C-alpha positions in Angstrom: 17.2 93.5 104.5 16.0 92.0 107.8 14.8 94.2 110.7 13.5 93.8 114.2 10.8 96.3 115.0 9.4 97.4 118.3 6.4 99.6 117.7 6.0 101.8 120.8 3.7 104.2 119.0 -0.1 104.4 119.2 -0.7 103.5 115.6 0.2 100.5 113.4 3.2 100.9 111.1 3.6 99.4 107.6 6.9 98.4 106.1 7.6 97.4 102.5 8.7 93.8 102.1 9.2 91.6 99.1 5.8 90.8 97.8 3.9 93.6 99.6 3.8 95.1 103.1 4.1 93.9 106.7 2.1 95.8 109.3 3.4 96.0 112.9 0.5 96.8 115.2 0.8 99.4 117.9 2.6 98.1 121.0 3.9 95.0 119.3 7.2 93.6 118.1 7.9 91.9 114.8 10.8 90.6 112.7 10.8 91.7 109.1 12.4 89.7 106.4 13.3 90.8 102.9 12.3 94.4 103.7 13.2 97.4 101.7 16.3 98.9 103.1 15.6 101.9 105.3 17.8 105.0 105.3 19.2 106.5 108.5 16.8 109.4 108.2 13.8 106.9 108.0 15.0 105.0 111.0 15.5 108.3 112.9 11.9 109.4 111.9 10.5 106.1 113.3 12.4 106.6 116.5 10.9 110.0 117.0 7.5 108.3 116.7 8.5 105.7 119.3 9.2 102.9 116.8 12.6 101.2 117.3 14.0 99.6 114.1 17.1 97.5 114.4 18.8 95.8 111.4 19.3 92.1 111.9 22.4 90.4 110.8 21.5 88.3 107.7 22.8 84.8 107.3 25.3 86.0 104.7 26.7 88.8 106.9 27.2 86.4 109.7 29.4 84.3 107.5 31.5 87.3 106.3 34.5 88.1 108.3 36.9 91.0 108.2 36.7 94.2 106.2 34.0 94.5 103.6 32.2 97.2 101.7 28.4 97.0 102.2 25.5 99.0 100.8 24.4 101.7 103.2 21.5 103.3 101.2 21.2 106.1 98.8 23.6 104.5 96.4 26.5 104.7 98.9 28.6 102.1 100.6 30.5 101.8 103.9 33.6 99.8 104.7 32.8 97.9 107.9 34.6 95.5 110.2 31.7 93.6 111.8 29.4 96.3 113.2 32.1 99.1 113.1 31.9 101.5 110.2 35.4 102.5 109.3 34.8 104.5 106.1 31.6 105.8 104.5 30.3 107.3 101.3 31.9 105.0 98.8 30.5 104.6 95.3 29.4 101.2 94.1 32.5 101.0 91.8 34.8 101.8 94.7 33.0 99.2 96.9 33.3 96.5 94.2 37.0 97.3 93.8 37.6 97.2 97.6 35.8 93.9 98.0 37.9 92.4 95.2 41.2 93.2 97.1 43.1 90.8 99.2 42.7 91.0 103.0 46.2 92.6 103.3 45.4 95.2 100.6 42.0 96.0 102.3 43.8 96.6 105.6 46.4 98.8 104.0 43.7 100.8 102.1 41.7 101.5 105.3 44.8 102.4 107.3 45.9 104.8 104.6 42.4 106.3 104.3 42.0 107.0 108.0 45.6 108.1 108.5 47.0 105.4 110.6 
């Protein structure tokens, strides 16, 4: 996962990345590549400390269009349309099945699930 970090706290913050850690000094900004995915709770905890963490769109996600189920953390998946989360809390099996559907079937599934 790629993140942009703005460390507004008074201490340096370390983030797990492939091959080790990246430290963002206090008062500095940095882009993290191949970082361990953070949960919403971890991101909220950083925000309380003055550290802003924003997920960056990866090259693969920029290519994807339309409805897709993506890993959200904690073994759960969300169905998203760009940056909009339409459904959340899917299992990996459900996400894999959703991603295998045709575009028309994906649309019908989401509409039926959200009651449109």
